[in-house]
N, C-alpha and C positions, 0 to 999 in steps of 0.2 A: 441620466446620471453621467457626469463627465468621467472619462477614464483618467486614472493617475498611474502612470507607468511605474513599475517597481525598478529601482536603480541598484538594489543590492539583493541578488537572487541566489537562492540555494537550489541545488539539483539533488533530487532523490533518484537513486537507481533501483528499480524493482528487478531483482537479480534473476529469479527463476519462476516464481508464481506456482499455481497449482493447476493450471490448464493442461490439456493433453498435447503439449507442444514438444515433449521430450524426444519424439522420433521425427520431428519436422526440421530440426536443426541440430547439427553436432555441437553447437556452441551453448545449448541450454544445459547448464550444469545440473548434475544429479547427486553425486556423493558429497558429503560435507566438505571435504578438501576442495573439490571443484567449485562448490558454491562460495566458500570463503575466498578462494583465489580470485574468482571472478568479481566478487565484491571489493576486494582490495585493489584489483586493477581498475575498477570503476572509480574508487576513491582517488587513486593516483591520477586519474584523468580529469578529476574535478568534482566528483559527487561528494557532497557533504554528508548525505544520509544514504544508507543501504537498507532496502526493505527486503527481508528474507523469509521465504518458505523453506521447507525441507522436502526431500523426495526420497523414495526408496532407492538406495544406490544401485540396485540391480535392474529394476524395471523402470525407474524414473517416475513412477506414479506418486501422487502427493501423499504425505505421511504426517502423523502427529507424534512421532517417536521422540520422547524427551531426550534420549541419548544423542540423536541426530542434531537437535537444536543446541544441546550443550556443546557438541563438537564444533558446530559452525560458530557459535558465540566465542568459544575459547580461541579458535584459530584467528578470528577477526581481531579479537582483543590482544592477542599475542603479536600481531603484526606491527611493524614500525609506523605504518601509515595510519593516521588518526581518522576516524570516521564515526558518525553517530549511527548506532544500531537500532533498527526498527524491525521488530518481529511481527509476523501476522498473528492475529487471534481470530481469524475468520474461519478456521477449520472446525468441524464438529457441528455445523448447522445445516447439513445437507439432507434434504428430504426428496426422495424419488417415489412418485406414485406408481401404481399399477396401470393397467389399461384404462382408457376412458370409460369403458363399460364396467370395470371392476377396479376402481382406484385403490381400494383397500383389500388386503393388507399392502403395506408399502413394499417397494422393491428392496429387498434386504441387501442386494449386491451393491446398490448405489447409495443407500441411506446411511448417513453417519450422524446421528443425533446424540449428543452428550450434554451433561450438565455444565453450568457456568464455571464451577471450580475446575472441572476437567479442561474446559476450553482455555482457561488461563493458567493451567498448571506449568507450562513451559515458560510463561512470563514470570511467575513466581520463582521458578528455578533459575532462570538466566538473568533476570532483572535488566532488560534492555532499557535504553533511555526512552524509547517510543514503542508502542504497539498499536495495531489497528483495531478499530471498533466499527464494524459494518452496521450503519445506523438504520437498517430497515430490512424488511422481507420483500423479495421480488422474484418474479419469473426470471430465470437466468439462462438464456440461450436455448438449452435443450427443452424438448417438448414437455416432459413430465417432471422436470427438476425444479425445485423451489429452494432458493437460498433463504433460510429461515432464521430470523432474528426478532423474536417477540419483544414487546416493550418490557415485559418482566425480565427476560433474559438480558437485555441490554442494560437495564438498571442494575442487575446483579453483577454483571461483568464490569460495568463502568465503575461501580463502587470498589470492586476488588482492585482494579487498575489504579484508581486514585489512592487507595490505602497502601498499595505497594510503592507509590511514588514514581510510577511509570506513566508518562504522558500519553493519553490516547490520541491517535490520529483518526479522526472521524472520517470514515469512508462514506461519502454521499453519492449515491447513484441516481438520485432524483431529488426534486425540491422538497418532497415530504420528509426525506431523511434529514435535511437541514432543519426543518421545522421541529422534528423530534429531538435533534441534537441540542437545539436551543432550550427545549424543555428540560433536558437532562442537566444543562448548566443552571437553569433557573431553580431546579430542585436541589442543587448542590451535589448531585451525583458526580458531575465533572467540574473541574475547576475552570474558571475564566481567567484570561482569554484562552479560547480553545484553538486547536489545530485541526484543519480540515483538508481532506483530499477530495477534489471534485473529479469524479470518474465519468468521463464522457464517452458515449458511443458503445456502452456495454449492453448488449441485448438482454432484457428489454427494460432498460432504465432510461436515463436522459439521452436523447439523440445528440450527436456531436455537431449540430449546427450552431452557429455563433449566437443566434437569438436565444436558444435554450441555454447556452453557456453563460451569457450575460444575465439571464434570469437566475441562474445558480449563483453567480458572483454577487448579484444584488441582494441575495438572501443570506449572505455571510455577514455577520455583524462587523462593524468597522474596526473593532479592536482585536478581532481574531486574525490568525495567520492562515492563508490558504495556499494550496498548490493544486495543480490540475494536470490531467493527461488525456490524450485521445489515443484510440487504438489504431494499430496497423499503420497504413500509409499517412494517417493524419497526425502521427505522433509529433513530428517536428513542427508542423503547423501550429499545434497546441503549445509548443514551447514559446513561440512568438506571441500567440494569443494570451497565454497566461501572464507573461511579463507585461504586455501592454495593458492588461486588465488589473495590474497591481499585485499579481501573485508570483508564486514560485513554480518550479516545473518538476515533472517526473518523466523519466524515460527508462528503458530497459526491456529485457527479453520477456518479461511477464506480459507486456502489452504489445510488443512488436518485434518480429524476428528479422526485419530487413533493414539494411543500411541504405540500399537503393534497389531499383528493379533488378532482380536476378542476383543480388549480392547479399548473402546472409551476414548478419551483424554479430559482433561480440558486444558485450555490455559496455566495455570501455570506449568503443567506437561511437556508440550512441550518446554516451556522456560527453565525449569530446565534441561531437557535432552540435549537441545542445549548447555547450559552452561557447562555441563559435557564434551561434545565432544570438545568444544573450549579449556577448561582447560587441557584436556588430550592431546591435540595437542601442549601444551606448550605456549598457548596464554592466555591473561587476558581479562575477561569480564569487560567492563567499564560501568559506570553509567550515569545518566542523566546530571549531572553537567559537566562531561568531554565531553559529546556529544555536549552540548551547546557551550562549549569553542571551540571545534574542528570545528563546523559548523557555528559558529557566530550567534547563535540563541538568541532570546530575549523572556523570559517567560513573558507573558502579561495576564492581566485579561480581561474579555469581556468588551465591551463598555457599559457604563451605559445607 
């Protein structure tokens, strides 16, 4: 399949994530004010979309607190800098088993399993333009941890997102996740054309080699919009690869802490560097208003 380079590219900045990176860099934002300020700085550097998790302000551990999401949302919306808001809906599907000799009962300290309505409660509260939908279950780095997204759960969550008028960003960690995403569209759970994020190099999903990446790209329907990222030192390489393959890009501290060897990055620096790569390839970085027009998004205020 011949490559068709994308000439009008949007950048998503994944601001903080839910990984255990809070003590590995002073630039990983924790409190809602820090997350919002980092998102706004990324937008000023060229990010059209900011993808946000929330963390406990004291410990930095990932959180599902509605009040934290509401504060982040309001701070970003109150800023003079326009940006498309993308909130995670990936929390609440964590299953940690016991030992290999006694996998049950589950490890209560790490397990966080809640229902579909609870997993999208902050989406209904804040009404972002985009929210994520992790389209599959997979072993996720740690030995006994499983990221759990059953087909029934995804159908329920997808219907809720569609009814709320929030566009799901399908997070695809492997080709089977794209297969199921297409099924959700075929069943009318998700609207077409869909939006996809190709997540490369996340253990133990799709490895970040280019052959696998192109297999993922070739499984995205032609009328869908896709973006892609690679972890760590491959983040900027995937900026170029995604644009060359016809897609958009994601950078940010959720996926990579480093600007270069020995230099910890801030989100705006990663966005700025991605923008330079895109422009040096002869493409143009587009802003929030153009992304809304392209994806059919509606900028909305939270419910009163």
